[in-house]
mmCIF file as Biopython writes it, N, C-alpha, C and O atoms, coordinates in Angstrom:
data_model
#
loop_
_atom_site.group_PDB
_atom_site.id
_atom_site.type_symbol
_atom_site.label_atom_id
_atom_site.label_alt_id
_atom_site.label_comp_id
_atom_site.label_asym_id
_atom_site.label_entity_id
_atom_site.label_seq_id
_atom_site.pdbx_PDB_ins_code
_atom_site.Cartn_x
_atom_site.Cartn_y
_atom_site.Cartn_z
_atom_site.occupancy
_atom_site.B_iso_or_equiv
_atom_site.auth_seq_id
_atom_site.auth_asym_id
_atom_site.pdbx_PDB_model_num
ATOM 1   N N  . MET A ? 1  ? 98.516  103.466 69.888  1.0 0.0 1  A 1 
ATOM 2   C CA . MET A ? 1  ? 98.730  103.738 71.303  1.0 0.0 1  A 1 
ATOM 3   C C  . MET A ? 1  ? 99.829  104.777 71.483  1.0 0.0 1  A 1 
ATOM 4   O O  . MET A ? 1  ? 99.716  105.659 72.335  1.0 0.0 1  A 1 
ATOM 5   N N  . LYS A ? 2  ? 100.901 104.679 70.682  1.0 0.0 2  A 1 
ATOM 6   C CA . LYS A ? 2  ? 101.988 105.654 70.796  1.0 0.0 2  A 1 
ATOM 7   C C  . LYS A ? 2  ? 101.479 107.075 70.585  1.0 0.0 2  A 1 
ATOM 8   O O  . LYS A ? 2  ? 101.882 107.999 71.292  1.0 0.0 2  A 1 
ATOM 9   N N  . ASP A ? 3  ? 100.603 107.240 69.619  1.0 0.0 3  A 1 
ATOM 10  C CA . ASP A ? 3  ? 100.142 108.574 69.258  1.0 0.0 3  A 1 
ATOM 11  C C  . ASP A ? 3  ? 99.297  109.220 70.351  1.0 0.0 3  A 1 
ATOM 12  O O  . ASP A ? 3  ? 99.198  110.446 70.410  1.0 0.0 3  A 1 
ATOM 13  N N  . ASP A ? 4  ? 98.689  108.414 71.213  1.0 0.0 4  A 1 
ATOM 14  C CA . ASP A ? 4  ? 97.871  108.968 72.290  1.0 0.0 4  A 1 
ATOM 15  C C  . ASP A ? 4  ? 98.711  109.836 73.219  1.0 0.0 4  A 1 
ATOM 16  O O  . ASP A ? 4  ? 98.243  110.873 73.689  1.0 0.0 4  A 1 
ATOM 17  N N  . TYR A ? 5  ? 99.956  109.419 73.489  1.0 0.0 5  A 1 
ATOM 18  C CA . TYR A ? 5  ? 100.809 110.196 74.383  1.0 0.0 5  A 1 
ATOM 19  C C  . TYR A ? 5  ? 101.134 111.563 73.781  1.0 0.0 5  A 1 
ATOM 20  O O  . TYR A ? 5  ? 101.254 112.550 74.507  1.0 0.0 5  A 1 
ATOM 21  N N  . LYS A ? 6  ? 101.274 111.620 72.479  1.0 0.0 6  A 1 
ATOM 22  C CA . LYS A ? 6  ? 101.666 112.876 71.835  1.0 0.0 6  A 1 
ATOM 23  C C  . LYS A ? 6  ? 100.614 113.966 72.019  1.0 0.0 6  A 1 
ATOM 24  O O  . LYS A ? 6  ? 100.933 115.154 71.969  1.0 0.0 6  A 1 
ATOM 25  N N  . GLU A ? 7  ? 99.365  113.565 72.232  1.0 0.0 7  A 1 
ATOM 26  C CA . GLU A ? 7  ? 98.323  114.567 72.455  1.0 0.0 7  A 1 
ATOM 27  C C  . GLU A ? 7  ? 98.531  115.314 73.763  1.0 0.0 7  A 1 
ATOM 28  O O  . GLU A ? 7  ? 98.206  116.498 73.860  1.0 0.0 7  A 1 
ATOM 29  N N  . PHE A ? 8  ? 99.075  114.631 74.776  1.0 0.0 8  A 1 
ATOM 30  C CA . PHE A ? 8  ? 99.109  115.197 76.118  1.0 0.0 8  A 1 
ATOM 31  C C  . PHE A ? 8  ? 100.431 115.857 76.484  1.0 0.0 8  A 1 
ATOM 32  O O  . PHE A ? 8  ? 100.462 116.726 77.354  1.0 0.0 8  A 1 
ATOM 33  N N  . TYR A ? 9  ? 101.512 115.463 75.842  1.0 0.0 9  A 1 
ATOM 34  C CA . TYR A ? 9  ? 102.830 115.979 76.216  1.0 0.0 9  A 1 
ATOM 35  C C  . TYR A ? 9  ? 103.457 116.740 75.068  1.0 0.0 9  A 1 
ATOM 36  O O  . TYR A ? 9  ? 103.340 116.365 73.902  1.0 0.0 9  A 1 
ATOM 37  N N  . GLU A ? 10 ? 104.135 117.835 75.438  1.0 0.0 10 A 1 
ATOM 38  C CA . GLU A ? 10 ? 104.659 118.744 74.427  1.0 0.0 10 A 1 
ATOM 39  C C  . GLU A ? 10 ? 105.888 118.201 73.727  1.0 0.0 10 A 1 
ATOM 40  O O  . GLU A ? 10 ? 106.104 118.477 72.547  1.0 0.0 10 A 1 
ATOM 41  N N  . SER A ? 11 ? 106.697 117.430 74.442  1.0 0.0 11 A 1 
ATOM 42  C CA . SER A ? 11 ? 107.947 116.958 73.860  1.0 0.0 11 A 1 
ATOM 43  C C  . SER A ? 11 ? 108.165 115.489 74.166  1.0 0.0 11 A 1 
ATOM 44  O O  . SER A ? 11 ? 107.498 114.912 75.026  1.0 0.0 11 A 1 
ATOM 45  N N  . GLU A ? 12 ? 109.099 114.898 73.457  1.0 0.0 12 A 1 
ATOM 46  C CA . GLU A ? 12 ? 109.443 113.488 73.700  1.0 0.0 12 A 1 
ATOM 47  C C  . GLU A ? 12 ? 110.011 113.316 75.110  1.0 0.0 12 A 1 
ATOM 48  O O  . GLU A ? 12 ? 109.778 112.296 75.759  1.0 0.0 12 A 1 
ATOM 49  N N  . GLU A ? 13 ? 110.760 114.323 75.579  1.0 0.0 13 A 1 
ATOM 50  C CA . GLU A ? 13 ? 111.340 114.235 76.920  1.0 0.0 13 A 1 
ATOM 51  C C  . GLU A ? 13 ? 110.240 114.184 77.982  1.0 0.0 13 A 1 
ATOM 52  O O  . GLU A ? 13 ? 110.317 113.383 78.913  1.0 0.0 13 A 1 
ATOM 53  N N  . ALA A ? 14 ? 109.225 115.029 77.849  1.0 0.0 14 A 1 
ATOM 54  C CA . ALA A ? 14 ? 108.106 115.018 78.792  1.0 0.0 14 A 1 
ATOM 55  C C  . ALA A ? 14 ? 107.365 113.689 78.720  1.0 0.0 14 A 1 
ATOM 56  O O  . ALA A ? 14 ? 106.910 113.172 79.740  1.0 0.0 14 A 1 
ATOM 57  N N  . ASN A ? 15 ? 107.245 113.145 77.537  1.0 0.0 15 A 1 
ATOM 58  C CA . ASN A ? 15 ? 106.601 111.849 77.341  1.0 0.0 15 A 1 
ATOM 59  C C  . ASN A ? 15 ? 107.373 110.755 78.089  1.0 0.0 15 A 1 
ATOM 60  O O  . ASN A ? 15 ? 106.767 109.947 78.793  1.0 0.0 15 A 1 
ATOM 61  N N  . LEU A ? 16 ? 108.686 110.722 77.944  1.0 0.0 16 A 1 
ATOM 62  C CA . LEU A ? 16 ? 109.497 109.717 78.625  1.0 0.0 16 A 1 
ATOM 63  C C  . LEU A ? 16 ? 109.449 109.899 80.132  1.0 0.0 16 A 1 
ATOM 64  O O  . LEU A ? 16 ? 109.401 108.913 80.868  1.0 0.0 16 A 1 
ATOM 65  N N  . ASP A ? 17 ? 109.461 111.139 80.607  1.0 0.0 17 A 1 
ATOM 66  C CA . ASP A ? 17 ? 109.374 111.406 82.043  1.0 0.0 17 A 1 
ATOM 67  C C  . ASP A ? 17 ? 108.068 110.867 82.607  1.0 0.0 17 A 1 
ATOM 68  O O  . ASP A ? 17 ? 108.056 110.281 83.689  1.0 0.0 17 A 1 
ATOM 69  N N  . SER A ? 18 ? 106.987 111.055 81.899  1.0 0.0 18 A 1 
ATOM 70  C CA . SER A ? 18 ? 105.689 110.590 82.392  1.0 0.0 18 A 1 
ATOM 71  C C  . SER A ? 18 ? 105.640 109.070 82.436  1.0 0.0 18 A 1 
ATOM 72  O O  . SER A ? 18 ? 105.043 108.492 83.344  1.0 0.0 18 A 1 
ATOM 73  N N  . LYS A ? 19 ? 106.264 108.423 81.460  1.0 0.0 19 A 1 
ATOM 74  C CA . LYS A ? 19 ? 106.283 106.958 81.466  1.0 0.0 19 A 1 
ATOM 75  C C  . LYS A ? 19 ? 107.110 106.433 82.631  1.0 0.0 19 A 1 
ATOM 76  O O  . LYS A ? 19 ? 106.712 105.466 83.281  1.0 0.0 19 A 1 
ATOM 77  N N  . SER A ? 20 ? 108.256 107.053 82.907  1.0 0.0 20 A 1 
ATOM 78  C CA . SER A ? 20 ? 109.088 106.580 84.014  1.0 0.0 20 A 1 
ATOM 79  C C  . SER A ? 20 ? 108.401 106.857 85.348  1.0 0.0 20 A 1 
ATOM 80  O O  . SER A ? 20 ? 108.497 106.047 86.270  1.0 0.0 20 A 1 
ATOM 81  N N  . ASP A ? 21 ? 107.712 107.984 85.463  1.0 0.0 21 A 1 
ATOM 82  C CA . ASP A ? 21 ? 106.953 108.277 86.677  1.0 0.0 21 A 1 
ATOM 83  C C  . ASP A ? 21 ? 105.873 107.227 86.895  1.0 0.0 21 A 1 
ATOM 84  O O  . ASP A ? 21 ? 105.657 106.783 88.023  1.0 0.0 21 A 1 
ATOM 85  N N  . ALA A ? 22 ? 105.198 106.831 85.834  1.0 0.0 22 A 1 
ATOM 86  C CA . ALA A ? 22 ? 104.149 105.823 85.946  1.0 0.0 22 A 1 
ATOM 87  C C  . ALA A ? 22 ? 104.733 104.490 86.406  1.0 0.0 22 A 1 
ATOM 88  O O  . ALA A ? 22 ? 104.113 103.786 87.204  1.0 0.0 22 A 1 
ATOM 89  N N  . LYS A ? 23 ? 105.918 104.137 85.912  1.0 0.0 23 A 1 
ATOM 90  C CA . LYS A ? 23 ? 106.554 102.883 86.327  1.0 0.0 23 A 1 
ATOM 91  C C  . LYS A ? 23 ? 106.925 102.926 87.805  1.0 0.0 23 A 1 
ATOM 92  O O  . LYS A ? 23 ? 106.754 101.934 88.512  1.0 0.0 23 A 1 
ATOM 93  N N  . VAL A ? 24 ? 107.429 104.057 88.277  1.0 0.0 24 A 1 
ATOM 94  C CA . VAL A ? 24 ? 107.794 104.199 89.688  1.0 0.0 24 A 1 
ATOM 95  C C  . VAL A ? 24 ? 106.555 104.084 90.565  1.0 0.0 24 A 1 
ATOM 96  O O  . VAL A ? 24 ? 106.579 103.395 91.584  1.0 0.0 24 A 1 
ATOM 97  N N  . ILE A ? 25 ? 105.482 104.747 90.182  1.0 0.0 25 A 1 
ATOM 98  C CA . ILE A ? 25 ? 104.239 104.688 90.953  1.0 0.0 25 A 1 
ATOM 99  C C  . ILE A ? 25 ? 103.688 103.270 90.985  1.0 0.0 25 A 1 
ATOM 100 O O  . ILE A ? 25 ? 103.253 102.794 92.034  1.0 0.0 25 A 1 
ATOM 101 N N  . LEU A ? 26 ? 103.706 102.592 89.836  1.0 0.0 26 A 1 
ATOM 102 C CA . LEU A ? 26 ? 103.244 101.210 89.785  1.0 0.0 26 A 1 
ATOM 103 C C  . LEU A ? 26 ? 104.075 100.329 90.715  1.0 0.0 26 A 1 
ATOM 104 O O  . LEU A ? 26 ? 103.526 99.487  91.426  1.0 0.0 26 A 1 
ATOM 105 N N  . PHE A ? 27 ? 105.385 100.515 90.716  1.0 0.0 27 A 1 
ATOM 106 C CA . PHE A ? 27 ? 106.263 99.745  91.593  1.0 0.0 27 A 1 
ATOM 107 C C  . PHE A ? 27 ? 105.922 99.999  93.064  1.0 0.0 27 A 1 
ATOM 108 O O  . PHE A ? 27 ? 105.859 99.059  93.857  1.0 0.0 27 A 1 
ATOM 109 N N  . LEU A ? 28 ? 105.701 101.264 93.429  1.0 0.0 28 A 1 
ATOM 110 C CA . LEU A ? 28 ? 105.366 101.592 94.816  1.0 0.0 28 A 1 
ATOM 111 C C  . LEU A ? 28 ? 104.031 100.974 95.228  1.0 0.0 28 A 1 
ATOM 112 O O  . LEU A ? 28 ? 103.889 100.505 96.357  1.0 0.0 28 A 1 
ATOM 113 N N  . ILE A ? 29 ? 103.054 100.973 94.322  1.0 0.0 29 A 1 
ATOM 114 C CA . ILE A ? 29 ? 101.753 100.366 94.621  1.0 0.0 29 A 1 
ATOM 115 C C  . ILE A ? 29 ? 101.919 98.863  94.856  1.0 0.0 29 A 1 
ATOM 116 O O  . ILE A ? 29 ? 101.336 98.308  95.788  1.0 0.0 29 A 1 
ATOM 117 N N  . ILE A ? 30 ? 102.711 98.210  94.012  1.0 0.0 30 A 1 
ATOM 118 C CA . ILE A ? 30 ? 102.934 96.769  94.169  1.0 0.0 30 A 1 
ATOM 119 C C  . ILE A ? 30 ? 103.600 96.481  95.512  1.0 0.0 30 A 1 
ATOM 120 O O  . ILE A ? 30 ? 103.205 95.551  96.215  1.0 0.0 30 A 1 
ATOM 121 N N  . VAL A ? 31 ? 104.609 97.276  95.869  1.0 0.0 31 A 1 
ATOM 122 C CA . VAL A ? 31 ? 105.292 97.083  97.151  1.0 0.0 31 A 1 
ATOM 123 C C  . VAL A ? 31 ? 104.309 97.294  98.308  1.0 0.0 31 A 1 
ATOM 124 O O  . VAL A ? 31 ? 104.333 96.539  99.279  1.0 0.0 31 A 1 
ATOM 125 N N  . ALA A ? 32 ? 103.451 98.308  98.216  1.0 0.0 32 A 1 
ATOM 126 C CA . ALA A ? 32 ? 102.479 98.574  99.276  1.0 0.0 32 A 1 
ATOM 127 C C  . ALA A ? 32 ? 101.491 97.420  99.422  1.0 0.0 32 A 1 
ATOM 128 O O  . ALA A ? 32 ? 101.141 97.046  100.541 1.0 0.0 32 A 1 
ATOM 129 N N  . VAL A ? 33 ? 101.039 96.854  98.310  1.0 0.0 33 A 1 
ATOM 130 C CA . VAL A ? 33 ? 100.107 95.723  98.368  1.0 0.0 33 A 1 
ATOM 131 C C  . VAL A ? 33 ? 100.777 94.512  99.006  1.0 0.0 33 A 1 
ATOM 132 O O  . VAL A ? 33 ? 100.172 93.831  99.833  1.0 0.0 33 A 1 
ATOM 133 N N  . ILE A ? 34 ? 102.017 94.244  98.627  1.0 0.0 34 A 1 
ATOM 134 C CA . ILE A ? 34 ? 102.744 93.115  99.224  1.0 0.0 34 A 1 
ATOM 135 C C  . ILE A ? 34 ? 102.929 93.334  100.722 1.0 0.0 34 A 1 
ATOM 136 O O  . ILE A ? 34 ? 102.732 92.412  101.513 1.0 0.0 34 A 1 
ATOM 137 N N  . ALA A ? 35 ? 103.304 94.546  101.115 1.0 0.0 35 A 1 
ATOM 138 C CA . ALA A ? 35 ? 103.511 94.851  102.528 1.0 0.0 35 A 1 
ATOM 139 C C  . ALA A ? 35 ? 102.205 94.712  103.312 1.0 0.0 35 A 1 
ATOM 140 O O  . ALA A ? 35 ? 102.200 94.160  104.413 1.0 0.0 35 A 1 
ATOM 141 N N  . ALA A ? 36 ? 101.109 95.205  102.757 1.0 0.0 36 A 1 
ATOM 142 C CA . ALA A ? 36 ? 99.815  95.101  103.430 1.0 0.0 36 A 1 
ATOM 143 C C  . ALA A ? 36 ? 99.386  93.638  103.555 1.0 0.0 36 A 1 
ATOM 144 O O  . ALA A ? 36 ? 98.860  93.227  104.590 1.0 0.0 36 A 1 
ATOM 145 N N  . THR A ? 37 ? 99.611  92.863  102.504 1.0 0.0 37 A 1 
ATOM 146 C CA . THR A ? 37 ? 99.265  91.440  102.543 1.0 0.0 37 A 1 
ATOM 147 C C  . THR A ? 37 ? 100.080 90.724  103.619 1.0 0.0 37 A 1 
ATOM 148 O O  . THR A ? 37 ? 99.539  89.918  104.376 1.0 0.0 37 A 1 
ATOM 149 N N  . TYR A ? 38 ? 101.357 91.012  103.685 1.0 0.0 38 A 1 
ATOM 150 C CA . TYR A ? 38 ? 102.217 90.403  104.700 1.0 0.0 38 A 1 
ATOM 151 C C  . TYR A ? 38 ? 101.775 90.818  106.103 1.0 0.0 38 A 1 
ATOM 152 O O  . TYR A ? 38 ? 101.707 89.988  107.010 1.0 0.0 38 A 1 
ATOM 153 N N  . TRP A ? 39 ? 101.475 92.103  106.276 1.0 0.0 39 A 1 
ATOM 154 C CA . TRP A ? 39 ? 101.072 92.618  107.584 1.0 0.0 39 A 1 
ATOM 155 C C  . TRP A ? 39 ? 99.778  91.938  108.057 1.0 0.0 39 A 1 
ATOM 156 O O  . TRP A ? 39 ? 99.658  91.583  109.230 1.0 0.0 39 A 1 
ATOM 157 N N  . VAL A ? 40 ? 98.822  91.759  107.154 1.0 0.0 40 A 1 
ATOM 158 C CA . VAL A ? 40 ? 97.556  91.105  107.502 1.0 0.0 40 A 1 
ATOM 159 C C  . VAL A ? 40 ? 97.800  89.625  107.810 1.0 0.0 40 A 1 
ATOM 160 O O  . VAL A ? 40 ? 97.185  89.074  108.724 1.0 0.0 40 A 1 
ATOM 161 N N  . ALA A ? 41 ? 98.680  88.989  107.065 1.0 0.0 41 A 1 
ATOM 162 C CA . ALA A ? 41 ? 98.948  87.564  107.279 1.0 0.0 41 A 1 
ATOM 163 C C  . ALA A ? 41 ? 99.623  87.309  108.624 1.0 0.0 41 A 1 
ATOM 164 O O  . ALA A ? 41 ? 99.412  86.265  109.241 1.0 0.0 41 A 1 
ATOM 165 N N  . VAL A ? 42 ? 100.436 88.264  109.076 1.0 0.0 42 A 1 
ATOM 166 C CA . VAL A ? 42 ? 101.164 88.090  110.339 1.0 0.0 42 A 1 
ATOM 167 C C  . VAL A ? 42 ? 100.235 88.309  111.534 1.0 0.0 42 A 1 
ATOM 168 O O  . VAL A ? 42 ? 100.485 87.767  112.611 1.0 0.0 42 A 1 
ATOM 169 N N  . GLN A ? 43 ? 99.210  89.063  111.368 1.0 0.0 43 A 1 
ATOM 170 C CA . GLN A ? 43 ? 98.306  89.369  112.492 1.0 0.0 43 A 1 
ATOM 171 C C  . GLN A ? 43 ? 97.618  88.129  113.026 1.0 0.0 43 A 1 
ATOM 172 O O  . GLN A ? 43 ? 96.830  88.217  113.967 1.0 0.0 43 A 1 
#
């Protein structure tokens, strides 16, 4: 699995940046789902 990232990114720094970006996006999606669930429940 580690080697798959090396195909797409030129450097280790770019690899780490992409992983942190993915974590931030995942966090935002989770927050949006929770907010939408709460909003629907309150209606």
